[in-house]
C-alpha positions as CSV (number, residue, x, y, z in Angstrom):
1,M,-59.2,11.0,27.4
2,S,-58.4,8.6,30.4
3,L,-55.0,8.0,31.0
4,F,-54.0,4.7,32.9
5,I,-50.2,4.1,34.6
6,G,-48.5,1.3,35.4
7,L,-45.1,1.5,37.4
8,D,-43.0,-1.2,37.5
9,V,-40.5,-0.9,41.2
10,G,-38.3,-3.4,40.2
11,T,-34.5,-4.4,41.0
12,Q,-32.7,-2.0,38.9
13,S,-34.9,0.6,38.1
14,V,-38.5,2.3,38.6
15,K,-40.7,3.0,35.6
16,L,-44.1,4.5,34.2
17,V,-45.6,3.9,32.0
18,A,-49.2,6.6,31.0
19,Y,-51.3,4.4,28.4
20,D,-54.4,6.2,26.2
21,P,-56.6,3.1,25.6
22,Q,-58.5,5.4,23.3
23,A,-55.7,6.0,21.1
24,R,-54.5,2.8,22.6
25,R,-50.4,4.3,22.3
26,V,-48.4,5.0,25.1
27,V,-48.1,8.7,25.5
28,A,-45.4,8.7,27.6
29,T,-42.2,6.8,29.4
30,H,-40.3,7.6,32.2
31,G,-37.5,5.8,34.4
32,H,-35.7,6.5,37.4
33,A,-32.2,3.9,38.6
34,L,-32.1,2.4,42.0
35,E,-29.6,1.7,44.0
36,L,-28.6,-1.8,45.4
37,I,-27.1,-3.0,48.7
38,A,-25.3,-6.0,48.2
39,G,-23.1,-8.0,50.9
40,N,-20.7,-10.6,50.8
41,D,-23.4,-13.1,52.5
42,G,-25.5,-13.2,49.5
43,S,-27.8,-10.4,50.9
44,R,-29.3,-7.9,48.6
45,E,-31.7,-5.2,49.9
46,Q,-33.4,-1.7,49.0
47,Q,-34.6,0.9,51.1
48,A,-38.2,1.5,50.4
49,Q,-37.7,5.1,50.4
50,W,-35.9,4.6,47.3
51,W,-38.7,3.6,45.2
52,I,-41.0,6.4,46.6
53,E,-38.5,8.7,45.6
54,A,-38.2,7.4,42.1
55,I,-41.9,7.0,41.7
56,G,-42.3,10.7,42.8
57,I,-39.5,11.4,40.2
58,C,-41.5,9.7,37.3
59,F,-44.8,11.5,37.8
60,A,-43.1,15.1,38.0
61,R,-41.6,13.8,34.4
62,L,-45.0,14.0,33.3
63,D,-46.4,17.4,31.8
64,D,-49.5,19.4,33.7
65,E,-52.0,18.0,31.4
66,Q,-51.0,13.9,31.3
67,R,-51.2,14.2,35.2
68,A,-54.7,15.7,34.8
69,R,-56.1,12.9,32.7
70,V,-55.2,9.9,34.9
71,A,-57.9,7.6,36.3
72,A,-56.0,4.5,37.9
73,I,-53.2,3.6,38.3
74,G,-51.7,-0.2,38.8
75,V,-48.6,-1.5,40.3
76,S,-45.8,-4.3,39.0
77,G,-43.0,-5.1,41.4
78,Q,-40.2,-7.4,42.1
79,Q,-41.5,-10.9,44.0
80,H,-40.7,-12.2,47.1
81,G,-39.5,-9.2,48.9
82,F,-39.9,-8.6,52.1
83,V,-41.0,-4.6,53.6
84,P,-41.6,-5.2,57.7
85,V,-43.4,-2.1,59.1
86,D,-44.8,-0.9,62.8
87,A,-48.4,-0.1,63.4
88,N,-48.1,3.5,61.9
89,G,-47.1,2.0,58.6
90,Q,-43.3,3.0,59.1
91,V,-40.7,0.9,57.4
92,L,-38.4,-0.8,59.7
93,A,-35.5,-1.9,57.9
94,P,-34.1,-2.0,54.4
95,A,-36.1,-4.8,52.2
96,K,-34.7,-7.7,51.5
97,L,-35.3,-8.6,47.7
98,W,-36.3,-11.8,45.7
99,C,-32.5,-11.7,45.0
100,D,-31.0,-12.4,48.3
101,T,-29.9,-15.6,49.4
102,S,-28.5,-15.0,52.6
103,T,-31.7,-17.0,53.9
104,S,-30.8,-20.2,52.1
105,A,-30.3,-22.0,55.5
106,E,-33.8,-20.7,56.8
107,C,-35.4,-22.2,53.7
108,D,-34.0,-25.6,54.9
109,E,-35.4,-24.8,58.3
110,I,-38.7,-24.5,57.7
111,M,-39.2,-27.0,55.2
112,Q,-37.6,-30.0,57.7
113,S,-39.9,-28.0,60.6
114,V,-43.0,-29.2,58.4
115,G,-41.7,-32.7,57.2
116,G,-39.7,-31.8,54.6
117,V,-40.1,-30.5,50.4
118,A,-42.4,-33.0,49.6
119,R,-44.8,-31.9,52.6
120,S,-44.2,-28.9,52.0
121,I,-45.3,-29.0,48.4
122,A,-48.2,-30.5,49.4
123,L,-49.3,-28.3,51.8
124,A,-48.7,-24.8,49.3
125,G,-47.8,-26.0,46.1
126,N,-44.2,-25.0,45.9
127,P,-41.0,-25.7,48.0
128,I,-39.7,-22.9,50.2
129,L,-36.9,-21.6,48.1
130,A,-33.8,-19.1,48.2
131,G,-35.9,-15.8,47.8
132,Y,-39.0,-16.3,48.9
133,T,-41.0,-14.4,51.4
134,A,-41.0,-17.4,53.7
135,S,-36.6,-17.2,54.5
136,K,-36.8,-13.7,55.7
137,L,-38.8,-13.9,58.5
138,P,-36.9,-16.0,60.7
139,W,-34.0,-14.6,59.1
140,T,-35.1,-11.2,60.5
141,R,-36.1,-12.8,64.2
142,K,-32.7,-14.3,64.7
143,H,-30.5,-10.8,62.9
144,R,-33.1,-8.1,63.6
145,P,-35.1,-9.0,67.2
146,D,-36.0,-5.3,67.5
147,V,-37.4,-5.1,64.2
148,Y,-38.8,-8.8,64.5
149,A,-40.7,-7.7,67.3
150,R,-42.2,-4.3,66.6
151,M,-43.2,-6.0,63.1
152,A,-46.9,-5.3,62.7
153,K,-47.4,-5.6,59.1
154,I,-45.8,-7.9,56.5
155,L,-45.8,-6.5,52.9
156,L,-44.3,-7.3,49.6
157,P,-42.3,-4.4,47.6
158,H,-46.0,-3.9,45.3
159,D,-47.9,-3.9,48.7
160,Y,-45.7,-1.2,50.5
161,V,-45.9,0.9,47.4
162,N,-49.8,0.2,47.4
163,Y,-50.3,1.2,51.1
164,W,-48.1,4.7,50.3
165,L,-50.5,5.3,47.4
166,T,-53.6,4.6,49.4
167,G,-53.2,4.1,52.7
168,E,-54.4,0.5,52.5
169,Y,-53.4,-2.9,53.5
170,W,-53.7,-5.4,51.0
171,M,-52.1,-8.3,49.2
172,E,-53.6,-10.0,45.6
173,H,-52.6,-14.0,45.1
174,G,-50.5,-13.5,42.4
175,D,-48.0,-11.6,44.5
176,A,-48.6,-13.6,47.6
177,S,-48.3,-16.7,46.3
178,G,-44.6,-16.4,45.9
179,T,-44.2,-15.6,49.3
180,G,-44.1,-19.5,49.9
181,W,-47.1,-19.8,52.6
182,L,-49.6,-19.2,50.3
183,D,-51.7,-22.4,49.3
184,V,-52.3,-21.8,45.5
185,R,-54.7,-24.3,45.4
186,T,-57.0,-22.9,47.6
187,R,-55.8,-19.6,47.7
188,R,-55.6,-19.0,51.4
189,W,-52.8,-19.0,54.1
190,S,-51.5,-22.3,55.0
191,P,-51.8,-21.9,59.2
192,E,-48.8,-24.7,59.2
193,L,-46.6,-23.2,57.0
194,L,-47.0,-19.9,59.0
195,A,-46.2,-21.8,62.2
196,A,-43.0,-23.3,60.8
197,L,-41.9,-19.7,60.9
198,D,-42.7,-18.8,64.2
199,A,-44.4,-21.3,66.5
200,D,-44.7,-18.2,69.1
201,R,-46.6,-16.0,67.1
202,D,-49.6,-15.7,64.9
203,L,-48.1,-14.8,61.9
204,S,-51.8,-14.5,60.2
205,Q,-52.2,-11.1,62.5
206,C,-49.6,-9.6,60.6
207,L,-50.8,-10.6,56.9
208,P,-52.9,-8.3,55.2
209,P,-56.5,-9.1,53.6
210,L,-56.5,-11.1,50.4
211,V,-58.5,-9.5,47.3
212,E,-59.3,-9.9,44.2
213,A,-57.3,-8.8,41.1
214,D,-60.1,-6.2,39.7
215,A,-60.4,-5.0,43.0
216,S,-59.2,-1.0,43.4
217,F,-58.9,1.7,45.9
218,V,-59.1,5.3,46.4
219,I,-55.8,7.2,46.8
220,T,-55.0,9.4,49.4
221,Q,-55.3,13.2,48.8
222,A,-52.2,13.9,50.0
223,T,-50.4,11.8,47.6
224,A,-52.7,12.2,45.1
225,D,-51.8,16.3,45.8
226,A,-47.9,15.1,46.0
227,L,-48.1,13.4,42.9
228,G,-50.2,16.1,41.4
229,L,-53.2,14.1,40.2
230,P,-56.8,14.4,40.7
231,R,-58.0,13.2,43.7
232,D,-60.3,10.5,42.6
233,V,-57.6,8.0,40.9
234,R,-58.3,4.2,41.4
235,V,-55.0,2.1,42.3
236,A,-55.9,-1.6,41.2
237,A,-54.6,-4.6,43.1
238,G,-51.5,-4.6,41.4
239,G,-49.3,-7.2,41.3
240,G,-45.6,-9.1,40.9
241,D,-43.7,-8.4,37.6
242,N,-43.8,-11.5,36.6
243,M,-48.1,-11.9,36.5
244,M,-47.8,-8.3,35.5
245,A,-45.8,-9.7,32.8
246,A,-48.0,-12.0,31.5
247,I,-50.8,-9.1,31.1
248,G,-48.7,-6.8,29.3
249,T,-47.8,-9.5,26.7
250,G,-51.6,-11.0,26.6
251,N,-50.6,-14.5,28.6
252,V,-54.2,-14.4,29.8
253,E,-55.4,-17.5,28.3
254,A,-54.1,-21.0,27.5
255,G,-51.0,-21.6,24.9
256,V,-49.2,-18.8,25.1
257,L,-45.4,-18.9,26.6
258,S,-43.9,-15.3,28.0
259,M,-40.2,-15.3,28.7
260,S,-39.0,-12.3,30.5
261,L,-35.2,-11.1,30.2
262,G,-34.5,-9.1,33.0
263,T,-32.5,-8.8,35.9
264,S,-33.7,-12.3,36.3
265,G,-34.8,-14.5,33.8
266,T,-38.7,-16.1,33.8
267,L,-41.0,-18.3,31.6
268,F,-44.6,-18.1,32.7
269,A,-47.8,-19.3,31.2
270,H,-51.6,-18.9,31.7
271,A,-53.5,-22.0,33.4
272,D,-56.9,-22.5,34.6
273,R,-56.1,-24.8,37.4
274,P,-53.1,-24.9,39.7
275,V,-50.4,-26.6,38.2
276,V,-48.2,-28.0,40.7
277,D,-44.9,-30.2,40.5
278,A,-44.7,-32.7,42.8
279,D,-41.0,-32.4,42.8
280,G,-41.0,-28.5,42.4
281,G,-39.7,-28.1,39.3
282,W,-41.4,-24.8,38.8
283,A,-43.1,-22.6,40.6
284,A,-47.1,-22.8,41.0
285,F,-48.1,-19.3,41.3
286,C,-51.3,-17.5,41.1
287,S,-52.0,-14.9,38.6
288,S,-53.2,-11.5,38.9
289,T,-56.0,-12.2,36.6
290,G,-57.9,-14.9,39.0
291,G,-56.2,-18.0,37.1
292,W,-52.9,-19.4,37.4
293,L,-49.3,-18.8,36.5
294,P,-46.8,-22.1,36.0
295,L,-43.6,-20.1,36.4
296,I,-40.1,-21.1,35.7
297,C,-37.3,-18.5,37.7
298,T,-33.8,-17.9,36.7
299,M,-31.9,-15.5,39.0
300,N,-29.4,-14.6,36.7
301,C,-30.1,-13.4,33.2
302,T,-29.0,-9.8,32.1
303,V,-27.4,-9.4,35.4
304,A,-24.8,-11.9,33.6
305,T,-24.2,-9.4,29.6
306,E,-24.0,-6.9,32.1
307,A,-21.3,-7.5,34.4
308,V,-19.2,-8.7,30.9
309,A,-19.9,-5.3,29.5
310,R,-18.7,-3.5,33.0
311,L,-15.7,-5.6,32.7
312,F,-14.6,-4.2,29.1
313,G,-16.0,-0.9,29.6
314,F,-18.6,-1.3,26.9
315,H,-22.5,-0.6,27.4
316,S,-24.7,-3.8,27.0
317,R,-26.9,-1.8,24.6
318,D,-23.5,-2.0,22.4
319,G,-23.5,-5.8,22.8
320,D,-24.6,-7.0,19.7
321,A,-22.0,-5.4,18.1
322,V,-19.3,-7.0,20.1
323,M,-20.4,-10.3,19.5
324,A,-21.0,-9.5,16.0
325,E,-18.3,-11.6,14.8
326,T,-19.0,-14.6,16.8
327,R,-20.7,-17.7,16.7
328,P,-23.0,-20.2,18.2
329,G,-21.5,-21.7,21.0
330,A,-18.6,-19.0,21.1
331,D,-16.0,-21.2,20.3
332,G,-16.1,-23.2,23.3
333,L,-16.4,-20.8,25.8
334,V,-19.2,-21.9,28.4
335,M,-20.5,-19.7,31.3
336,L,-23.0,-20.5,34.2
337,P,-24.0,-17.3,34.6
338,F,-24.8,-17.8,38.8
339,F,-23.6,-14.5,40.2
340,N,-26.7,-14.2,42.5
341,G,-26.7,-18.1,43.0
342,E,-29.6,-20.0,41.4
343,R,-33.1,-21.1,42.2
344,T,-33.5,-22.9,38.7
345,P,-31.8,-25.5,39.9
346,D,-31.9,-24.8,43.4
347,L,-28.7,-23.5,44.2
348,P,-28.7,-21.0,46.4
349,L,-25.0,-20.8,47.1
350,A,-23.2,-21.4,43.7
351,R,-21.5,-18.9,41.8
352,A,-20.9,-18.4,38.1
353,G,-18.4,-20.1,36.6
354,L,-16.8,-20.2,32.8
355,H,-15.4,-22.8,31.5
356,G,-13.9,-24.1,28.5
357,M,-10.9,-21.5,28.0
358,D,-8.1,-21.2,25.7
359,L,-5.8,-18.7,24.0
360,H,-8.0,-18.4,21.1
361,N,-11.5,-18.0,22.4
362,L,-10.7,-15.8,25.4
363,T,-12.1,-12.6,23.7
364,R,-14.7,-9.6,24.9
365,G,-17.4,-11.0,22.1
366,N,-17.2,-14.0,23.0
367,L,-17.4,-13.7,26.2
368,Y,-20.5,-11.7,26.1
369,R,-21.9,-14.5,23.7
370,A,-21.2,-16.9,26.4
371,A,-23.0,-14.9,29.4
372,M,-26.2,-14.4,26.8
373,E,-26.0,-18.2,26.1
374,G,-25.6,-19.2,29.4
375,A,-28.6,-17.3,30.6
376,T,-30.8,-18.6,27.7
377,F,-29.6,-22.1,28.6
378,S,-30.7,-21.8,32.0
379,L,-34.2,-21.0,30.6
380,R,-34.1,-23.6,28.3
381,N,-33.1,-26.5,31.2
382,G,-36.4,-24.8,32.7
383,Y,-38.6,-25.0,29.3
384,D,-37.5,-28.5,29.0
385,A,-39.6,-29.5,32.6
386,L,-42.5,-27.8,31.3
387,Q,-42.3,-29.7,28.5
388,A,-41.5,-33.3,30.2
389,A,-45.1,-32.2,31.9
390,G,-47.2,-32.1,28.6
391,M,-47.1,-28.2,28.0
392,R,-46.9,-27.3,24.6
393,F,-46.4,-24.0,23.1
394,D,-46.2,-22.5,19.5
395,S,-43.9,-19.2,20.0
396,I,-42.8,-17.0,22.5
397,R,-43.8,-13.9,23.7
398,L,-40.8,-11.5,24.6
399,T,-40.4,-9.3,27.1
400,G,-38.0,-7.3,29.5
401,G,-34.5,-5.5,28.5
402,G,-33.0,-8.3,26.5
403,S,-35.7,-8.1,24.0
404,H,-34.5,-5.1,22.8
405,S,-31.4,-7.1,21.5
406,A,-32.0,-8.3,18.0
407,A,-28.8,-10.8,19.1
408,W,-30.9,-12.1,21.8
409,R,-34.1,-12.6,20.3
410,Q,-32.6,-14.4,17.4
411,M,-30.7,-16.5,19.7
412,V,-34.2,-17.6,21.8
413,A,-36.0,-18.4,18.9
414,D,-32.8,-21.0,17.6
415,V,-32.2,-22.3,21.2
416,F,-36.1,-23.2,21.9
417,D,-36.6,-24.0,17.9
418,L,-39.7,-21.7,18.2
419,P,-40.9,-18.4,16.5
420,V,-40.1,-15.8,19.0
421,E,-43.2,-12.4,19.3
422,V,-41.9,-9.4,20.7
423,P,-45.3,-7.3,21.7
424,E,-44.9,-3.4,20.8
425,Q,-44.8,-2.5,24.6
426,A,-41.7,-3.2,25.5
427,E,-41.8,-3.0,29.1
428,G,-44.3,-5.7,29.9
429,A,-44.9,-5.7,33.3
430,A,-45.7,-1.8,33.5
431,F,-47.6,-1.9,30.6
432,G,-49.4,-5.0,32.5
433,A,-49.9,-3.2,35.3
434,A,-51.0,-0.3,32.9
435,L,-53.6,-2.7,31.7
436,Q,-55.1,-4.2,35.2
437,A,-55.6,-0.4,36.1
438,L,-57.8,-0.1,33.2
439,W,-59.8,-3.4,33.8
440,A,-59.8,-2.6,37.7
441,H,-61.2,0.9,36.9
442,A,-64.0,-0.3,34.6
443,H,-64.7,-3.0,37.4
444,A,-65.2,-0.3,39.8
445,S,-67.7,1.9,37.0
446,G,-69.7,-0.6,37.1
447,Q,-68.5,-1.7,33.5
448,A,-67.0,-5.1,34.0
449,R,-64.9,-6.2,31.0
450,D,-63.1,-9.5,30.7
451,I,-59.2,-9.2,31.1
452,V,-59.0,-11.5,28.2
453,D,-60.6,-9.2,26.1
454,I,-58.4,-6.1,27.6
455,A,-55.0,-8.2,26.7
456,C,-56.9,-9.0,23.1
457,E,-57.8,-5.4,22.5
458,H,-54.5,-3.7,23.4
459,V,-51.7,-6.1,23.6
460,R,-50.3,-6.1,19.8
461,V,-47.5,-7.4,18.0
462,N,-44.2,-5.7,16.6
463,P,-44.0,-7.9,13.3
464,A,-40.7,-6.1,12.9
465,L,-38.7,-7.6,15.7
466,S,-39.9,-11.2,15.0
467,A,-37.7,-13.9,14.9
468,Q,-38.1,-17.3,13.1
469,P,-35.4,-20.5,13.9
470,E,-32.9,-20.6,11.3
471,R,-32.2,-24.6,10.7
472,E,-28.3,-24.8,11.4
473,A,-28.5,-22.7,14.3
474,V,-31.1,-24.5,16.1
475,A,-28.5,-27.4,15.7
476,A,-25.4,-25.9,16.5
477,Y,-27.0,-24.7,19.8
478,R,-28.5,-28.5,20.6
479,S,-25.3,-29.5,20.6
480,H,-23.8,-26.6,22.6
481,Y,-26.5,-27.0,25.3
482,G,-25.9,-30.6,26.1
483,V,-22.7,-29.7,26.9
484,F,-24.1,-26.5,29.2
485,L,-26.2,-29.2,30.4
486,R,-22.6,-31.4,31.3
487,H,-21.5,-28.4,33.3
488,L,-24.2,-27.7,35.1
489,R,-24.8,-31.7,36.2
490,A,-20.8,-31.2,37.7
491,A,-22.4,-27.9,39.6
492,V,-25.4,-29.3,40.5
493,Q,-23.2,-32.3,42.4
494,F,-20.4,-29.9,43.9
495,N,-23.2,-28.1,45.5
496,A,-25.5,-30.9,46.6
497,N,-22.0,-32.0,48.9
498,P,-19.4,-29.3,48.5
499,S,-17.4,-31.1,51.1
500,P,-16.7,-34.7,53.3
501,T,-18.9,-33.8,55.7
502,A,-21.7,-31.8,54.7
503,P,-25.2,-33.6,53.9
504,A,-25.9,-34.1,50.5
505,R,-28.9,-32.6,48.5
506,A,-31.0,-33.7,45.9
507,L,-31.1,-31.1,43.1
508,P,-32.5,-32.0,39.9
509,V,-31.3,-31.3,36.3
510,T,-33.7,-31.2,33.5
511,E,-32.2,-33.8,31.0
512,T,-32.7,-33.2,26.7
513,S,-33.4,-35.4,24.6
514,G,-31.0,-33.6,22.3
């Protein structure tokens, strides 16, 4: 009769899923919206206390009987964030988030100090990209020197929530690989990259210990009492939101491709070995199940569709109806949806662009479709890089807010020319965190189980939400995708050398055979 809680601490909201593994059903889902502190310099921040308050609100919405049945909690957190805390565990500054591009200059400084992009990849498997935690440390040293001097621990968002729940500090390899200074091949910190952040301070002393993916810790009595939970509740290792979404979509063995349509867009697959690209075409991350997770991330997905919906005064849940009379290609309207800069390709200072406007196609329906197509084409550009490396997939598992849209599901099927499946649990990251909590609880109870078996048993696809490629639309999108790539190449060239005196930057755009 036990319940397993998955918490997803995202950019836009905190979500709670309560899962009953015996009944194989989610018995409760609750959420609470979060604010965002945005600056014109590209900064994106949140107060860590907002996450804690939202978690409390979500637990308060469970009834007494449900709270009494909770056995374990798993936490999914937005990746790459930076929460500096002092020796007493007090947060020293707003958390800089994954979508913060104000530290792009520090990315280049770090990589130059170790010998360039190729050397960074050699040291850790990844370049230091805008948004990664690594660049936030030297930025803080420059702009918040008092915070940097008092900093005793470097925490990621999900690490901080775990600390609040248990009073213990730890990191796990999946989320840690998104910092930029974990060598994903050896699963150890890179001393050279840490020294590149600060040659005068041993930052390894500020890093929590790394734990295995099936580890767990007991909740503190004070937190258990505050949330109305049993005092023996265990808290799983947790992980980054993409790592948890991999579990929640059943992506725990080779051959599955997951796509998350959230604030950011991601594509990821399971691997039983490190999958590193010498050119940094994708993120070579660890998974939160003991394996690896090659991942493509775009920084603008539902951000784009939400922006258009706000502009025209409708809710994105009505977006399918708004674009019902439009056709693939939006009558020639093309959007580069780089409202937050971009990571794939690496364009941290880029801004969104709208191309091909005329007096006939500039309608709210076409503009909404162009935003959706632009976000989808951006992910397809990353997918082409995975294909070029020899990876092959038979279908796509879709999760995130965008998966609720029938039009978006069909668009993904047509743009990628692959069948689309949607798991029954749409909140993939929160559900994955609940399944990881189930796995960790079994391990702590002496009943070790394989995470693959758990995923096969509990992740089910909803056939009513599946989509098959439609030949006519596939052909149309192939042509429109080529137009999108031409505009993207122009944006890459401009951002590589925006002024005659600026140094040129080599930024690849994946070519397509279409």
